[in-house]
N, C-alpha and C positions, 0 to 999 in steps of 0.2 A: 783533155780529164790528166789529172796530174796520176800518177804512181802509186801507189799505196803498198808501206812498205813493212810489214810487221817486224818489231823487234821486243828484246830480253832484255830486263834492266842485267839478268847476271850473266850476260857476253860483254856487254857495254864495261870499258868504249870501243872495243873492239869494234869495227866497219860490217855488220850484219846485215841478214833484212832475211825474211819471210816475205817474195813479193808477191802481192794476189794478184785477178790478174783485171786488174781498174789501171789504166791509163797507156795500154795496147793500139797497137796498130791494126789488129786482127779484126775480120770481119764474123758472118756468119756463126757457125758453131764455135766456132775460133774464137768469138769476138772475146778484144780485150789484149791480154800479152801474155799471147802464147809462145813460147820461148823452146819447143819441141821442132826441131829439126827433123825428126823422124814423124812429124805428123803430115797431112797433105795440104794442110796449110803453105800458101804460097812464100818459096823461102826466101824471096827477099822483103816478105814484109818478117820475117822469122828473125830475118839478120837484123830489119830495124830494133825488134820488139829487144833483141840480144842485147843492142847497142845502145838504148836507153838503162839497161840494167847495168852494164859499163858504166853510164854514166854515173850513175846512183852511188855505185861500189867506189864510184872516179879511180878507174882501172881505164887503161884502152879495152876495144872489143878485145883484141886477141889476149889479151891478159887475166880474162874469163875461162877460166878453164872448166871443163867437164871431163866426164868418161862415156865410151859405151857402154848405158847399164844393162845388164842383166838377170839380175836376182838374184847375184852370186858373197861368198865370205869374202872377194878382193877387193886389195886397199892400193892404190899408188900414191907414191912417195912422189912430188911433184920438185924440183931443182929450179927448173925456168920455162917459158910459158914454151919453150917447142918442144916439152917431154910429150912424146907422141900422144894422141887419143883412145884409149886401152880399154879392155874389156874391161870391167871393173863395176863397183858399186860406191868405193867411198876415195875420198883423195885427201889429202894429210901432208902439213908444209912447213915451213918454218922462214922462210922466206917472204919477207914485206914486198909487197905490192901484184903480189897475185893473189887472185879471186878464184877462191873455192865454188864451186855449185853441181848444184844436184837439180836434176826432173823430178819432178814426181805428181801424180794424179788421182789419188789416196795413199798412196805409202806415204810410209812416214818421212818428211825429212828433219835431217839429223846435223846442228852445227855442233861440234866441239870447241872450247880453247882451251888451254896453258896458261892464265895469264903472265906468269909467273917466269915461263919457259920461253915465252913464242911462238906456241906453237900450236896449228890451227884443224881441225878438221870438217869432211862434211860427207853424210853418210846418207846412202838410200836404202832404206828398209821397207819393204815391202814385208809379209810376214813369213815368205821365203830367204829370205836375206835375212828376216832377226832372226828367224829358226837356225840358221845354219851357222851364223855368230857373226853376219856382218860388223856390227858394234863391239863385240867382244875383240878384231880382227883393226878396227880404226883406234882402240886403245891401242893396244902393241907398238902399231906402227907410229903413234901419235912419240908413245914411249922410247922408240928407236931414238925418234931426235930429241931424245931430252927430255920428255914432261912428263909428269907425274899423277898417276891415277888419280891420286888423293887431292891434289891440287886442279883435277878438270870438272870444266862445266859443263855441259849438256842437253841444250835446247832441241826437245821434238818440236814442233811448226806442224801449220795443220793440217793434217790426217785424218781418214776415215774412223766414227768416231763407233761407238759399242754398238747404240741405236742400230745402225745403218748397215753393220757388215751382217749378214746373214751368211752361214757356210751350210755343208755338208756335211754327212757323214767322215767322208775320207779323211776331209781333212782335218775332222776334229780328231779323227782318230790318227792324222800324221800328227797331232804336240801331246797325243798319248803314251804315243812308240817311244816320246822323242823323253816322257818325263809324265809318267801316271798326272803328277800336282800340279802339273801347268794347264789341269780342268778347273782347274779356279778361274782359268781366262774368259770361259762360255758360259753363260745361258741358254736354255732351254730356246727355240724361236714356235713360231709361232701354230706350224705344220713338226708332226712324228717326225726324226732324223735331221732337223735344222733345227743349229744353232744360232746366237748373236755372241762375238769372235769379239773381243775388246785388243784391239792391237795399240795402242798406245801405254793403255795400262801393261802389258808384257813387253813391250819397250822400255818403261820408266822400272822393270824388275829387271830384264837383262843388264840394262845400267848402273842398275845401285846393286844387284848381287855383283860385277864386273868388282867396284870396287869406287866409281866414278864420286869426286865429292860432291857434287849436285848434280840433276836430272830436274830435268823440267817437261812440262807440256802446256804451249799457249791455250790449248782448249779450245782452237777452231777447230769444226769439220766441215770437212771439202764437202760431203754428202747432200748434208741440207742450207749450204749458200751458195746459191749457184751464182748469188750475184759479183760472190767472191770469188770463187775456189771452181777450178774444173773438177772433175771427179769421171773418173772410169767405168765405176760403178752406177752414177746418175744416167750418162749418158749410155748407156746399155741398156738401164731397162726402160730408156726413153727412144729409144729404138735408131737412136743420131747416128751418122755418118762416123764422125772423128772428133775425135775431142782435143785442146788443148792440153797443153804441162807447165804448170807451173815451177818458178824457179826461186830459189833460195842460194845466200852467197854468203859468203865470209870471208874477213881479208886483215894480213895484217900492216 
């Protein structure tokens, strides 16, 4: 099976993609294109999968750069392929030939570009990272390389959607403690004390409030499409032993 790569017109002609699980070498619960070295999948198979992604991005495997994601608001500026792999949740660069990448399995993968300035970024924005400012910090790091937020395009890829993301009272309170207006991203769940959270709407709000020129979501839900996407939450609900990680990448 060939790779399936979701792209967005607003990021064109920059090479980029939100890769689905199709076209990979993994099997079992990881069946498909599992690119997560932190999973319990066979490491040599993950290397094969990542090699296929690198080939699709037209770079050598060592030029497919990622970070050790920790749900932070930390951003790494990548100047060459020897930049050490740091604990962070976003990467930016203005160097051609480096493919920035992030891994997700329900969290938001966000790809950024300022076409005029020749600056790109990639961010892993789960609820915690989005609330603590990872998207805004990515924008600032791109500006440090000469980008203009008003010229930036930011696209959120496949992520868990509103209808699949049930959370509890403490989660809801954490957002209201930050800003009571954030209540608008929640609706009541089926049970008392449960809420449905709209993560992509929150991501778009943060991007647009920060002044990004164009912010969009591809409108793919990871939870509800098991043939195409890995989902941490779906794995938990189905009591599976582990889950794969999707990869998103962009390069100049």
